N, C-alpha and C positions, 0 to 999 in steps of 0.2 A: 421592540419593547413588549412587556407583558400587558395584555389587554384585559384578561379576566382570570379569575381564580375561583374554582368550585371545590368545596370541601364537604365530604360526607363521612360522618361517624369517625372523627379523629379527636381523641381525648374528650374534651367537653363540648366539642362542636358537633351537633347533629346534622345540621344543614346550613351551609353558608355560601352565598354567591356574591362575589365582589367584581366590580368593573373598574379598571384603571385607565388613566390617560397619561399623556406626556407631562413633563414638568416635575415639580416637587410635591410628593404625596407624603403626609405624615399620619402616623397612627399613634393616638394617645389613649390614655386610660389609667385607672388606678393601678398601683402595683398589685400583681396577681390577677389582673382582669382577664388575662389570656392572650396578650400580645405575642408572647413567645410561641403559643400554639400555632398561630398563623404562620410564623416563620418556620416552625418545624414542619408544618404541612407543605409549605412551599419547598423546603429542603428535600422532601420526598421526591417531588417531580424533577428536582435538579440533581438527583443521584445520590442523596445521602443514604446512609445505612437504614434499612427498614427494621424498626424495632416494634414488636407487637405490643409493647406498652403504650404505643401511640393510638392503638385501637380503642374506640369508645367502649366503656363497660357494657356488656350485653350485646354488642353488635357482632355479626358474623364476618363482616368485611367493611373496611374503610377505603375510600377512594379520594384522590386529589387530582383535579384536572386543571391544567393551566394552558391558556392560549397565548401565543406569542405572534407578533407581526414583525419579523426581521426584515431588514433591507434586502433587496434582491442581490446585493453583492456581499452579504454577510457571510462570514466563515461558516456559520451553522448550515447555510444552504449548501455549501460545498461538501460539508461532512455528510449531510443527508444524501446528496447525489452519490458520494463514494459508497454509501451503504445501500444504494438502490432504494432509498426512501424518498417519496415525492411530497411536495407541499402543494396545497390548493390555494391559488390566489395569494401566495406568500403568507398563508396562515399555517402556523405550526402548533399542533395540539399534542400536548404530552399528558398522558394519564398513568397514574401509579395506583395500584390496588394493594391492600395489605389484608391478609387473611388472619383468622384467629390462631392458626397454627404457626404463624410467623412467616409464612411464605409470601412473597410479593411478586407482582408482575408489572412490567412497564410496556407502554405502547406509545409510539409516535405516529400520529395520523392513523391510528388504529392498526398499525403494524407492530408486532412484538419486537422489542429490542433488548439487548443485554444491559446489565447494570453498568458495565464499562462504557458502552456507547452513551448511556443516559448521563453518566457523570461528565463525559467529554462534551456532550451537547450542553449540559447545564453550565459548565465553565465558560463556554462561548457566549451563552445568552445572558447570564446574570453574574455579577460580582457581589458576594455577600461579605460585609465587614462588621464583625462584632468585636467586643472588647477582647475576648480571648480566642476568637475563631477567625483570625485574619487569614485570608488566602491570597495567593499571588505574590504580593510584595514581600512577605516574610520568608518566602522560599527563594533562596539564593539562585536556584536553577532558573528562575524567571527574570532575574535582574537584567541580564544582557538583552533579552527580547524587549523588556520595558524601555531600556535606554535607547535601543535602536528605533523603537516605535516613536519615542519622543524626538529623536534626531531627524527622523524622516529621510535617512540616506538609503533609500531602497536600491538605487542604482549601484552604490558602492557595495551593498550587501550582495546584489545579484552578480556583480563582477567578481567578488571574492569567492562566492559559491561556485561560479562557473569555472574559475581558475583552479580551485581546489579539486573539483570533480574531475577536470581534465588531468590534473596532476596525479590523482589517485588512480585513474583509469590507466595512465601510462605506467605508473608504478606496478600495477597488477600485470600489465602486458610484459613489462621487463622481467618480473618474477616468473611468469609463465614461459617466456622465451628462454631464460636462463635454465629453467628446469628441463626444457626440451633439449637444449644443448648438452646439459649434464647427463641426461639419460642417453642421448646419442653417443656421447664420448665413452660412457660406461660400457655401452654395448657395441662399440665400434668394431672390435675384432670379430664378434659374432656376426655383425651386419656384413662385413666384408666377406666372411666365409659363406654366408647365405647368398650374397650377391653372386659370387663365383659359381656356387652350386646351381642357382637358378638360371644363370646365363648359359652354363654348360647344358643344362636340361632343355632350355629354349622351348618351353611348353607353349602351345598355341591354343586359343579358345576353340572349343569344339573338337579338339584332337581326341579326347578320351572316347567320345561317342563314335567317331569315325573308326578308331582302332578297335573298339568293341565289335562294331559291325563287320569289319574285315576279319577279325579273329574268328567270329562265328562262321564266316564263309570259308576261311581256310581250314577250320576244324572239319568241314564236310568236303574237303578237296578230293580225297581218295574215292569217296562215293561218286563224286562228280566225274572223275576221270574214268572210272569203271563204266559208268553209264554211257559216257561218250564213246568209249571203245566198243561197247556192245552195240551201240547205235551204228557205229561205223561198219561193224561186221554184218549187221542186218541189212545195211544198204549196199556195201561194196564187196562183200565176200562172194565165194564161188556159188553159194546158194542164196546170195543176197537179193534185195529188191531190184537193184540195177540189172543184175544178170537175168533175172526172171522176166523183167520188163522187156529187155533186149530180145530174149528168146521168143516171147510172145509176139513182138513186132515182126521178127523174121518169119515166123510161121504164117502170119497173115499176109506177108508180102509174097509168099509162095502159093497162096491160094489161087484156084483157077481164075482165069481172066474174066470169066463171066460173073464172078462175085466181087470183082475189084471195086466197082462203084458202090455196091452195098456195104462194103467194109471200110470205106474211106473215113467215115467219122470215127470208127474205132481206132484206125491207124493214127489219126490226128491226136486223139486223146492219149494214146500210148506215147506219142512223141512228146507231148507236154509233160506227161508224168516222168519220162526219162530226164527231161530238162530240169524239173523241180527236184527230183531225187538227186541229180548231180549237184545242184546248188546246195541242197541240205548236206550232202557229203562234204562239200567244200567248207561250209560254215562250221561243221563239227570239227573238221581238221584244223581250222583256224583257232577254234576255242582250245583245242588240245595244245596247239603251238603256244598260245598266250599263257596257258597255265604252266607249261614247261619253261617259259621265258621269265616267269615271276622270280625276282631276285630275293625278295624278303620271304623268309620262311616263317612258318607259324611260331617257331621258337624265338626268332628275332622280334616278331611283332609282340609276342607276349612279354618279352623282356622290356620293351619300350613301355608297354601299357602298365606293367607292374612298377617300373621306375617312376612313372608319373604319379601313380597312386601312393607309392611309398613317400614321395616328396609332399604330397597333399596331406597325408596323415601326420608327417613330421611337423609341418608348419600349421596344421589345424585349419586348413582352408580347403574348399572344394578344388578339384583339379582345374576347373575352368578359371579359378581366381589366382592360379600360380603366376600368370603373366602380370596381373595387377600387383601381386606381392612383390614381384621383381621391380616394378616401377616405384612402388612405395619405398623399397629398400634403397634404390638409387636416390630417391628424394631425401630420405633420412641421412644418408651419407653426404649428400650435397649440402644438407642443412647444417652439418657440422662446420663446414667452411663458410657458407652463406649466413648461418645463424649468428656468428660473431659479428659480421658486418651489420646485420639487421639489429642486433642488440646494441651496437654502438650508435646506430641511428636513433633507436628508441631512447637511449640514455641522453643523447644530445637534445632531443625534443623534450624530455622530462626536465632537464636542467632549465631550458627556456621557459617551460610552463611553471616550474617552481619559482622562477624569478618573477613571473607575472603574478603568481599568487602572493608572494611576499610583498611585492609592490602594492597590490590591491589591499592586502591586510594592513600594511602600514598606513595607507590612506584612510582605511576604515578606522584604524586606531586613532588617528589624529581627529577625525570627525567625532568619534565617541568621546575623546578627551574634551573637545570644545563643548559638545552637548552635555557632558557630565558637569562641567563648570557652570553652564547656563542653568541646568536643572537644579543644582545645589543652590544657586543664587535665587532662583524663583521660589523654591520651597522655603528657604531660610526667611524670605520676605513674608511668607504666610504664617510663620511660627509665632512671632511675638503676640499678635492679637489672640492667639489660641493658648496663651499662657505657657508657651514652650520657648520663651526667649533664651533660656539657658541651653537649649538643645542644639547640638551640632550634627549636621548631616554631611556625609562624605560619600561620593560615588567613586569607588576605587577600581582602577583598571590594573589588573595583575597579568603580566605576560605569561604565556604558557610555552612550554618547550615545543619546538617545531614538530617533534614526533607526536605531540598531543594536539596538533592543529586540527581544525575541522572546517566545515563550510562557512562557519561564522568568523573565521579568522584566528588570531593569536591572542585574544583577550579573554580573561576571566573577569566578569563584572560583579562587584559586590556593593550593596547599599549598606553602609555602616552608620551607626548613630551613637551619640553620647548625650545623656539627658542631664548631666550634672557637671559643673566645672571640675576639672581634674580627673574626671572619669575617662578611661580610655575608650576609644571607638570600638564598637562590637556589633554583632549581628542584631538587626532590628528586633527580632522576636525575643532575644535574650536580654536586651538592655532596657527596653521600654516597658513601663507598667501598662496595665490594661487601659486606663484612661488616656495615658500619653500615647500609647500605640494607636488608639482610635483616632485621636486628633492628628497625629503624625500621618496616618493613612489618609485622612481627609485632606490635609495639605498636599500630599503627594498626588492624590486623585484629582484635586482641583487643577494642579499644574499639568497632569498627564491626561486630562479629560479628552482632548482631541485625539489622542493616540490610543485610547482604550478600545478594546475589541468588543466588550459587552455593551449592549445598549441600555441595560438596566443595572442600577447599582442599589444595593440595600445596605443601610447602616442601622445597626442595632445598638441604640443607646450610646451613640458616639459622643453625646454630651454628658455622660455620667460623671457626677462629681464636680461639675462646674456650674456657674451661673453668671448673672449680670452681663458685663461686657464680653466675657469670654464666650458665654452661650450665644450672645448676639453675633460674635465673630464666626462661630460655628454655623449659625443659621445663614449668615451672609454668604459663606463659602458653599454651603449646600445649595443655596439658591443659584449661585454662579455655576455650580456643577450641573444643576438641573437645566440650565440653558443649553447644555451640550448633550446631556443624557437624561433618561428617565430615572428619577431618584425616589426611592421609598425609604422613609426614616421612621424608626420607632423611637419616640422621644418623650422625655419628661420636662423638657425645657420650653417654657412659654415663648421665649425669644425665637426658638426654632419653629415652633408650631405657627407663629404669627406670619412667617414667610411662606407658608405652604400655598400651593395652587389648589390642592385638594386635601381635605381633612376628614379622616375617619376616626370615630371613637369606638374603642373596644370596651365592652361591658360584660361583667359576669353576673348572671341572674340566678339567684338561689331560691329554690322552693322546697317544699317537703319532698317532692319527687326527685330532687337532685339539683345539680348546677349545670347551667348551659352558658355558652358564650355567644354574644351577638355583636355585630359590627354595623354601625350606622354612619352614612355619609352626612356630615354636618352642614347645615345651611349657614349663611353668614351670621345670623343672630345667635345660632347655637354655638358657632365657633367662639364668639365673644365670651359666652358663659363658660365654655370648656377651658379657654385660656385663663379666664378669671379663676376658675377652680385650680388650675395649675399654679397660679400665683398665690392664692390665698389658702388653699387647702380645702377641707370639708365644707366650711361655711363660706359662701360666696358673698362678699360685701360689695357695696356700691363702689367703694374705692378700688376694689379689685376689678370690677367691671370697667371702671374708668381707665385703669392702668391697661387692661386688656384692649380697650378701644384704642388707646394711645399706641400700643404695640402694633395693632393692625393697621392704623393710619400711617405710622412710620414705615412699616413694611410695604404698604401699597405705594407710598411716595417713592420708594427706591426702585 
């Protein structure tokens, strides 16, 4: 509910602070006293269009601040959470400023928000009902949600929504699978050609790098063979190292006997050198034999390497991904055959899910049908005391085509009304006059009170053009509504004012300096005089006071 409203520099209001409570609150005052200014100011924080004409003359900026105390499970709390906006102890503070250049800014708990979020939040917090400014029930787009809230069939709604969501998900999967099969069939010849080509190529991961390394080695093969031949000549030729080492060893062996012991280390070293040189000669010879035995020539290797790279360029993938492309091609071709079977499975599942949706939607339709009849009966019972005894209300359920089905089922819901005998039923906003519309909305709201999302309802002159028993009936229904919701009413009817839990009087004070608006909470004695004024006019008589006391006593007794 709304707990407080602070207005600064709006039209004729320089400074105004109001505190509100639960129950029925009425605002009364002379015509032109400024009651509409308060509603306009409240409209600003609820997302209404900011008009710089609302700014008080001479002021640079006007502001309106409203504090709300929503339930912890209120939809507004979920909206704030979705927008990463936090509440403090479940207090929600909305502030709207209006500058002289027409620009406005909005804040929720001191965090800036867009006008769209502000309107969405305002619709969740407050319902405003004026003679020509009805919101919610006059918009046919809201009628289905209103009927569903009244019916209270949340489980049926959830089952219908779940079945529809599953059905649509399967329909999307079927469309995607069919598109895949169609693409594959369109490209089947190409895919089979690509498969044969890649299978023949038989590329292996890492092959390109290995071939490039081998190619580099083979390109230097001649230099390597020449080096090995030269090394062999240096080792094993007539003038090679082996021959010279052997000659040196023989010379030492022919040395005089007296030097044999002294030369023994040298002989041993020459022996080791001969052995090592022989091993080196053998290794070089083996390397030459290996090179000679290589089957793949440089030309063959380059042919393989270039074939891999040509295939990679053709298919626009790296060489190392040719093997993956081969597997994907096999999968796509296999999918042509397997896809038809998978598609058939999806279609069977979709038919079963569609049946579940249609069954749930039919159950939901029957529940809506019963709720519509009950709603019409309850509202019609409220109409005669409101001088709407000739008014007929119908809640019509119109079937929609299956192609237009949605998570809410197969019904289009419309609230239709006729206010005169012989007049055809039509949309509420087009058929009812201002006063009729206000009272019809009141009757609907009384019946729908328990299902309403907004915790606060505002009625602007819902009693316009009526009096006596009809005004009393309006007051009685507003009081009943206030037992379920916080209700604020701008009224000229003493019968309505007498039923209030809280009574504010709006006054316009005019001086040479200009006009200002003030609002006072009335004490019990002041209430009697205000209601007497509403009964008698400018001059309050004792008879009017007595009548006012009687109205207050009767209202208190109820």
